[in-house]
KOLKOL-663759 format. One record per residue: x, y, z of N, C-alpha, C in turn; residue number from 0. Coordinates in Angstrom, 2 decimals, padded with zeros to 5 digits, m for minus. Example, Ala and Ser with C-alpha at 12.3 -4.5 7.8 and 13.67 -1.06 7.14 Angstrom:
<atoms>
nx	ny	nz	cax	cay	caz	cx	cy	cz	num
013.19	m005.69	007.80	012.30	m004.50	007.80	013.20	m003.30	007.80	0
012.85	m002.25	007.08	013.67	m001.06	007.14	012.90	000.03	007.87	1
</atoms>
This chain:
<atoms>
nx	ny	nz	cax	cay	caz	cx	cy	cz	num
002.45	m086.70	m013.18	002.75	m085.76	m012.13	001.44	m085.23	m011.56	0
001.34	m085.19	m010.25	000.15	m084.68	m009.59	000.27	m083.18	m009.37	1
m000.83	m082.47	m009.54	m000.82	m081.04	m009.26	m001.30	m080.81	m007.84	2
m000.75	m079.80	m007.23	m001.12	m079.46	m005.87	m002.07	m078.28	m005.93	3
m003.22	m078.42	m005.33	m004.21	m077.36	m005.31	m004.31	m076.82	m003.89	4
m004.13	m075.52	m003.76	m004.24	m074.91	m002.44	m005.63	m074.32	m002.29	5
m006.17	m074.44	m001.13	m007.48	m073.90	m000.85	m007.35	m072.55	m000.18	6
m008.25	m071.64	m000.47	m008.20	m070.33	000.18	m008.41	m070.46	001.68	7
m007.83	m069.53	002.41	m007.91	m069.59	003.87	m009.26	m069.11	004.39	8
m009.93	m068.23	003.65	m011.20	m067.70	004.14	m012.29	m067.89	003.09	9
m013.51	m067.77	003.54	m014.63	m067.89	002.62	m014.74	m066.67	001.72	10
m014.20	m065.53	002.15	m014.23	m064.32	001.32	m013.41	m064.54	000.05	11
m012.31	m065.24	000.14	m011.50	m065.53	m001.03	m012.23	m066.48	m001.97	12
m013.07	m067.34	m001.44	m013.87	m068.23	m002.28	m014.90	m067.45	m003.09	13
m015.41	m066.35	m002.54	m016.46	m065.59	m003.18	m015.94	m064.66	m004.27	14
m014.65	m064.51	m004.43	m014.10	m063.59	m005.42	m014.47	m064.07	m006.82	15
m015.13	m063.19	m007.57	m015.58	m063.57	m008.92	m014.76	m062.91	m010.02	16
m013.71	m062.18	m009.67	m012.85	m061.57	m010.67	m013.27	m060.18	m011.08	17
m014.39	m059.71	m010.56	m014.89	m058.38	m010.89	m014.54	m057.41	m009.76	18
m014.32	m056.13	m010.10	m014.04	m055.16	m009.05	m015.27	m054.90	m008.19	19
m015.02	m054.62	m006.95	m016.12	m054.33	m006.02	m016.63	m052.91	m006.28	20
m017.80	m052.58	m005.76	m018.30	m051.21	m005.91	m017.36	m050.16	m005.31	21
m016.69	m050.50	m004.24	m015.73	m049.57	m003.64	m014.55	m049.33	m004.58	22
m014.06	m050.39	m005.19	m012.96	m050.25	m006.15	m013.39	m049.46	m007.37	23
m014.60	m049.67	m007.85	m015.11	m048.91	m008.98	m015.24	m047.42	m008.65	24
m015.66	m047.11	m007.42	m015.74	m045.72	m007.00	m014.36	m045.07	m006.95	25
m013.36	m045.82	m006.47	m011.99	m045.30	m006.42	m011.47	m045.03	m007.83	26
m011.75	m045.92	m008.75	m011.32	m045.72	m010.15	m012.01	m044.50	m010.73	27
m013.29	m044.34	m010.45	m014.04	m043.19	m010.95	m013.47	m041.88	m010.41	28
m013.09	m041.87	m009.13	m012.49	m040.66	m008.54	m011.14	m040.35	m009.18	29
m010.38	m041.37	m009.54	m009.05	m041.18	m010.09	m009.04	m041.03	m011.62	30
m010.19	m041.13	m012.26	m010.24	m041.12	m013.72	m009.66	m039.84	m014.35	31
m009.89	m038.64	m013.81	m009.25	m037.46	m014.41	m007.72	m037.54	m014.39	32
m007.17	m038.07	m013.31	m005.71	m038.24	m013.24	m005.24	m039.28	m014.24	33
m005.96	m040.36	m014.36	m005.60	m041.41	m015.32	m005.62	m040.86	m016.74	34
m006.64	m040.07	m017.07	m006.74	m039.47	m018.41	m005.60	m038.50	m018.66	35
m005.23	m037.70	m017.66	m004.13	m036.76	m017.80	m002.80	m037.50	m018.02	36
m002.59	m038.58	m017.28	m001.36	m039.37	m017.45	m001.31	m040.02	m018.83	37
m002.46	m040.47	m019.33	m002.50	m041.05	m020.67	m002.20	m040.00	m021.73	38
m002.70	m038.79	m021.55	m002.41	m037.71	m022.50	m000.92	m037.38	m022.50	39
m000.31	m037.34	m021.31	001.13	m037.09	m021.22	001.90	m038.21	m021.92	40
001.49	m039.44	m021.71	002.16	m040.57	m022.35	002.03	m040.48	m023.87	41
000.86	m040.10	m024.36	000.67	m039.93	m025.81	001.62	m038.88	m026.37	42
001.77	m037.77	m025.68	002.67	m036.71	m026.15	004.12	m037.20	m026.14	43
004.49	m037.91	m025.07	005.87	m038.41	m024.99	006.16	m039.44	m026.08	44
005.22	m040.31	m026.36	005.39	m041.29	m027.43	005.48	m040.59	m028.77	45
004.63	m039.60	m028.98	004.61	m038.87	m030.23	005.95	m038.16	m030.47	46
006.63	m037.76	m029.39	007.89	m037.03	m029.50	009.11	m037.92	m029.68	47
008.96	m039.23	m029.60	010.12	m040.13	m029.65	010.91	m040.01	m030.94	48
010.26	m039.89	m032.06	010.94	m039.95	m033.36	011.03	m038.60	m034.06	49
011.02	m037.54	m033.30	011.15	m036.23	m033.93	011.85	m035.27	m032.99	50
012.41	m034.23	m033.56	013.06	m033.23	m032.72	012.00	m032.27	m032.20	51
012.21	m031.79	m031.01	011.20	m030.96	m030.34	011.26	m029.53	m030.86	52
010.11	m029.01	m031.20	009.98	m027.61	m031.56	009.46	m026.86	m030.34	53
009.34	m025.56	m030.46	008.82	m024.76	m029.36	007.39	m025.18	m029.04	54
006.60	m025.45	m030.05	005.22	m025.89	m029.85	005.18	m027.25	m029.15	55
006.08	m028.15	m029.52	006.14	m029.47	m028.89	006.52	m029.37	m027.42	56
007.48	m028.51	m027.11	007.87	m028.32	m025.71	006.70	m027.76	m024.90	57
005.94	m026.87	m025.50	004.76	m026.32	m024.84	003.71	m027.40	m024.60	58
003.55	m028.28	m025.57	002.59	m029.38	m025.46	002.96	m030.31	m024.30	59
004.25	m030.63	m024.20	004.73	m031.49	m023.11	004.54	m030.80	m021.76	60
004.89	m029.52	m021.71	004.75	m028.77	m020.46	003.29	m028.71	m020.01	61
002.38	m028.48	m020.95	000.95	m028.44	m020.60	000.47	m029.80	m020.09	62
000.92	m030.87	m020.73	000.49	m032.21	m020.30	001.04	m032.52	m018.91	63
002.28	m032.14	m018.63	002.85	m032.37	m017.30	002.13	m031.54	m016.25	64
001.82	m030.30	m016.58	001.11	m029.44	m015.64	m000.30	m029.98	m015.36	65
m000.94	m030.53	m016.37	m002.27	m031.11	m016.16	m002.20	m032.29	m015.21	66
m001.16	m033.14	m015.37	m001.00	m034.28	m014.45	m000.79	m033.77	m013.02	67
000.06	m032.76	m012.87	000.30	m032.21	m011.53	m000.97	m031.60	m010.94	68
m001.75	m030.90	m011.76	m003.01	m030.32	m011.28	m003.98	m031.40	m010.82	69
m004.09	m032.46	m011.59	m005.02	m033.54	m011.23	m004.55	m034.26	m009.97	70
m003.23	m034.45	m009.82	m002.71	m035.07	m008.58	m003.01	m034.20	m007.38	71
m002.81	m032.89	m007.54	m003.10	m031.97	m006.44	m004.57	m032.01	m006.07	72
m005.44	m031.99	m007.07	m006.87	m032.03	m006.82	m007.27	m033.32	m006.10	73
m006.75	m034.44	m006.57	m007.07	m035.73	m005.95	m006.56	m035.79	m004.52	74
m005.37	m035.28	m004.28	m004.80	m035.27	m002.94	m005.61	m034.37	m002.01	75
m006.00	m033.20	m002.52	m006.80	m032.29	m001.68	m008.15	m032.89	m001.35	76
m008.77	m033.57	m002.32	m010.06	m034.22	m002.05	m009.91	m035.32	m001.01	77
m008.83	m036.08	m001.09	m008.60	m037.15	m000.12	m008.36	m036.57	001.27	78
m007.58	m035.50	001.34	m007.29	m034.88	002.63	m008.56	m034.25	003.22	79
m009.38	m033.65	002.38	m010.62	m033.05	002.84	m011.57	m034.11	003.36	80
m011.59	m035.27	002.70	m012.46	m036.36	003.14	m012.01	m036.97	004.46	81
m010.71	m037.00	004.72	m010.20	m037.59	005.95	m010.43	m036.69	007.15	82
m010.35	m035.37	006.96	m010.49	m034.45	008.09	m011.95	m034.11	008.35	83
m012.83	m034.48	007.47	m014.24	m034.24	007.69	m014.73	m032.92	007.12	84
m013.93	m032.28	006.29	m014.36	m031.05	005.66	m013.64	m029.84	006.21	85
m013.92	m028.70	005.60	m013.28	m027.48	006.02	m013.93	m026.95	007.30	86
m013.12	m026.30	008.13	m013.63	m025.82	009.40	m014.26	m024.46	009.25	87
</atoms>
């Protein structure tokens, strides 16, 4: 059986080396606090799977959710500030 090989349409696709570009790395760096907050929330949720929730556990979950919301708000505000060119 013969395999069919498709060629990329542009030379830019040929140059792809599998590594993220500097722009993509900057975007990941900007989003890292949000990623860390989401991972912390996931850790708390996984930890709670096999046990009944106590008052302290509910507080832990609430804090993790609030941290995710705070980081999303911060990231959104930074993006909006960057698009409008800063505060007037």
